[in-house]
C-alpha positions in Angstrom: 128.0 125.1 91.9 131.5 126.7 92.8 134.4 124.5 91.7 137.9 125.0 93.0 141.0 123.1 91.6 143.7 122.8 94.2 147.1 121.7 92.6 149.4 119.9 95.0 146.4 119.2 97.2 147.8 116.0 98.7 150.9 117.8 100.0 151.5 119.4 103.3 149.8 122.8 102.8 147.5 121.6 100.1 145.9 118.9 102.1 145.2 121.2 105.0 143.8 123.8 102.6 141.5 121.1 101.0 140.2 120.0 104.3 139.5 123.5 105.4 137.5 124.1 102.2 135.4 121.0 102.7 135.0 120.7 106.5 136.2 124.0 108.1 134.0 126.4 110.0 133.4 128.6 107.0 133.1 125.8 104.4 130.3 126.0 101.8 127.9 123.1 101.3 127.8 123.8 97.5 131.6 124.0 96.9 133.3 121.2 94.8 137.0 120.7 95.2 139.2 118.8 92.7 142.7 118.0 93.9 145.4 117.5 91.2 148.6 116.0 92.6 151.5 114.2 91.0 152.2 112.3 94.2 155.9 112.8 94.2 157.7 111.9 97.4 156.0 114.8 99.2 152.6 114.1 98.0 150.7 111.6 100.0 147.2 110.2 99.6 147.2 109.5 103.3 147.1 113.2 103.9 143.5 113.2 102.6 142.5 109.8 104.1 139.7 111.3 106.3 138.2 112.9 103.1 138.3 109.8 101.0 134.6 109.5 100.9 133.7 113.1 100.8 131.0 113.6 98.1 132.3 116.9 97.1 136.0 115.9 96.7 137.5 114.6 93.4 141.1 113.4 93.2 143.1 113.2 89.9 146.7 112.0 89.9 148.7 113.9 87.3 151.3 116.5 86.4 150.6 120.2 85.9 152.9 120.2 82.9 150.4 117.8 81.1 148.5 120.1 78.8 146.0 117.4 77.8 145.2 116.7 81.4 144.7 120.4 82.2 142.4 120.7 79.3 140.3 117.8 80.7 140.2 119.3 84.2 139.8 123.0 83.8 136.4 123.3 82.1 133.9 124.1 84.7 136.4 125.3 87.3 135.9 128.6 88.7 139.0 129.1 90.8 142.5 127.5 90.6 144.5 127.6 94.0 148.0 126.7 92.8 150.1 125.0 95.5 151.9 122.3 93.4 155.7 123.0 93.6 159.1 121.6 94.2 159.9 123.3 97.5 163.0 121.9 99.2 166.0 124.3 98.9 168.7 121.7 99.5 167.3 119.6 96.7 167.3 122.5 94.3 171.0 123.1 95.1 171.8 119.5 94.2 169.7 119.6 91.0 167.6 122.6 89.9 166.1 121.1 86.8 163.0 119.6 88.4 162.3 123.0 90.0 162.3 124.8 86.7 160.2 122.2 85.1 157.4 122.1 87.8 157.6 125.6 89.2 158.2 127.6 86.0 156.9 125.5 83.2 154.2 123.9 85.2 152.9 127.2 86.4 152.9 128.6 82.8 151.1 125.5 81.5 148.5 126.0 84.3 148.1 129.7 83.5 147.7 129.1 79.8 145.0 126.4 80.5 143.2 128.8 82.9 143.0 131.5 80.3 141.8 129.0 77.7 139.1 127.7 79.8 137.8 131.0 81.4 138.8 130.4 84.9 137.7 133.3 87.0 140.3 133.4 89.8 143.9 132.1 90.1 145.5 132.1 93.5 149.2 131.6 93.1 150.9 130.5 96.4 154.5 131.5 96.8 157.1 132.1 99.5 159.0 134.8 101.3 162.3 133.2 100.0 161.7 135.2 96.7 162.8 138.3 98.5 166.2 137.0 99.5 167.7 137.9 102.9 166.8 141.0 104.9 169.1 142.2 107.7 166.7 144.7 109.3 163.0 145.3 109.1 160.5 143.3 107.0 159.8 143.0 103.3 156.6 144.7 102.0 155.1 143.2 98.8 156.6 146.0 96.7 160.2 145.0 97.5 162.3 143.7 94.5 162.9 139.9 94.3 166.4 138.8 95.0 166.2 135.0 95.3 169.4 133.2 96.5 168.6 129.4 95.7 167.4 127.7 92.5 164.2 127.0 94.4 163.5 130.6 95.3 164.5 131.7 91.8 162.0 129.2 90.4 159.3 130.5 92.6 160.2 134.2 91.8 159.8 133.3 88.1 156.5 131.8 88.6 155.3 134.7 90.5 156.2 137.0 87.6 154.7 134.7 85.1 151.4 134.7 87.1 151.4 138.5 87.4 152.3 139.0 83.8 149.3 136.8 82.8 147.0 139.1 84.8 148.5 142.2 82.9 148.5 140.5 79.5 145.2 138.3 79.5 143.3 140.0 82.3 143.2 136.7 84.3 142.3 137.5 88.0 145.6 136.4 89.6 146.3 136.9 93.2 149.8 135.9 94.7 150.5 135.0 98.3 154.0 134.8 99.9 154.2 133.0 103.1 156.7 132.5 105.9 158.1 129.1 107.1 155.3 126.8 107.7 154.9 124.0 110.4 152.3 121.6 111.6 151.0 118.1 111.2 151.6 116.1 108.1 154.7 118.0 106.9 157.2 115.7 105.0 160.1 114.9 107.4 162.8 116.7 105.5 162.0 120.2 106.8 163.6 121.3 110.1 160.6 120.7 112.4 159.4 117.2 111.3 163.1 116.2 110.7 164.1 117.2 114.2 161.1 115.9 115.9 161.1 112.4 114.2 164.8 111.9 114.7 164.6 113.0 118.4 161.6 110.6 118.9 163.9 107.8 117.9 166.7 109.0 120.0 168.8 110.1 117.1 171.1 113.3 116.6 169.8 116.2 114.7 172.0 118.4 112.4 172.0 122.2 112.8 173.4 124.2 110.0 176.4 126.6 110.7 176.2 128.5 113.9 172.4 128.2 114.0 171.9 132.0 113.8 169.7 132.0 110.7 166.3 133.7 111.4 162.9 132.5 110.2 159.4 133.7 110.8 157.2 130.8 111.8 153.6 130.3 110.6 151.3 127.4 111.5 149.9 125.8 108.3 146.3 126.4 109.4 147.0 130.1 109.6 148.6 130.1 106.3 145.5 128.2 104.8 143.2 130.9 106.3 145.4 133.5 104.7 145.1 131.8 101.3 141.3 131.6 101.7 141.0 135.3 102.7 143.0 136.1 99.4 140.8 133.9 97.4 137.6 135.4 98.6 138.5 139.0 99.5 141.8 139.7 97.6 142.1 142.0 94.7 143.2 141.1 91.1 146.8 141.6 90.4 147.9 142.0 93.9 150.5 140.2 96.0 149.8 139.5 99.8 152.4 138.5 102.4 151.2 136.0 104.9 153.4 136.0 108.1 153.2 134.2 111.4 154.6 137.0 113.6 157.2 134.9 115.4 160.8 135.1 114.5 163.4 132.7 115.9 167.0 131.8 115.1 167.3 128.1 114.2 169.2 127.6 117.4 166.3 129.0 119.4 163.9 126.7 117.4 166.1 123.8 118.1 166.0 124.4 121.8 162.2 124.5 121.8 162.2 121.3 119.9 164.7 119.6 122.3 162.7 120.7 125.2 159.4 119.4 123.8 161.0 116.0 122.9 162.9 115.7 126.3 166.3 115.7 124.6 169.4 117.7 125.4 172.0 119.5 123.3 174.1 116.4 123.2 171.6 115.4 120.5 172.6 118.2 118.3 175.5 118.1 115.8 176.6 121.1 113.8 177.0 120.6 110.1 178.6 122.7 107.3 176.4 125.6 106.3 174.3 125.5 103.3 175.5 127.3 100.0 173.9 130.7 99.8 172.1 130.4 103.0 169.9 133.5 103.7 170.5 134.9 107.1 167.1 136.3 107.8 163.6 136.2 106.4 160.8 138.6 107.6 157.7 139.6 105.7 155.5 142.6 106.4 151.9 141.3 106.4 150.3 144.6 107.3 148.5 144.7 103.8 146.8 141.4 104.5 145.8 142.5 108.0 144.4 145.9 106.7 142.7 144.7 103.6 141.6 141.2 104.5 141.4 141.1 108.2 144.2 138.4 108.3 146.0 137.7 111.7 147.5 134.4 112.8 145.6 132.6 115.4 148.2 130.0 116.5 150.9 131.1 119.0 154.1 129.2 118.5 154.4 127.7 121.9 151.0 126.0 121.6 151.2 125.2 117.9 154.6 123.6 118.3 153.6 121.5 121.3 150.6 120.2 119.4 152.7 119.5 116.3 155.3 117.5 118.3 152.3 115.6 119.9 151.0 114.8 116.5 154.3 113.1 115.3 154.5 111.3 118.5 150.9 110.0 118.1 151.2 109.2 114.4 154.4 107.2 113.7 152.5 105.1 111.1 152.2 108.2 109.0 155.9 109.2 108.9 157.9 106.0 109.3 156.7 104.7 106.0 157.9 107.8 104.4 161.3 107.4 105.9 161.4 103.6 104.6 160.3 104.7 101.2 163.0 107.4 101.0 165.6 104.8 101.9 166.4 106.3 105.2 166.3 104.1 108.2 164.5 105.2 111.3 167.6 104.4 113.2 171.1 105.2 112.2 173.0 108.0 110.5 171.1 110.4 108.4 172.2 110.0 104.7 171.4 111.7 101.5 170.0 109.6 98.6 173.3 109.8 97.0 175.0 108.3 99.9 176.6 111.4 101.0 176.1 112.8 104.5 172.8 114.7 104.5 174.1 118.1 105.3 172.8 119.3 102.0 169.3 117.5 102.4 167.8 118.8 105.5 166.0 122.1 105.7 
């Protein structure tokens, strides 16, 4: 019976991917999934609540740097899909140590365990941020890595470790690099859920700098389909970009969110720009289209409207997260340190 280990499977992308594996249109009735998640602030068992009684889902709380735990979990696993990561740029600027520990040392521990226990395929999920900023055109997978933030540098390091493991040990490693994700159940520190939850509560939202930074937007379900195509059809030792095909400035995205929430520009306050803020991200996903048949299915207008509706309909999911983080649902947005949260947004 095929057995997939999903690290970070209680997080935003990981929970959607786990659900797709077990209940999606192309799910296999003989597939077992084990989720390994440390349940940090961004990992949430509630993300898997609808799968709690699924007979082919196993859950283990733990850290990917725990070698003994990995040795207990990896025997019998055919495929590792590695999504566990510290992923918030602003947190990495405040303190990069946790990012190195999880994203670099944790990935190496997982790769070593995969080699020891004869894992067949290792899908390493990464980000477009490893490429740095691009003024014109789009990055192909062959472009050099020029990360700007500690987060992006830690992910670039983990990409290289994974690819080196393929070359050194022959492990079937496949790397994905995705655009900015959005969708239901995204922790409310990233721009879409942060803005939506604050606008729902009638609060102001912070926009970095002049709002001209450009991102390509990818619905989480399209991302998960891309990962699955790489898992099932990708080639060993290859990198695949997974894009959404819709580039917007942060200002344009803000306008869409204001309109969806029935708010005006009076709800927006400009804040000091982030250190080292990349101006534009854009990935060329032609390789995934040509080799794997990948194409995003969600248009941004529909996907964003459904996402906003989900947050409106599910305050019981996100309000406890805000309370647990020490942030009131009403009142000024503050960082955990007590400083204004201009460095802890998106």
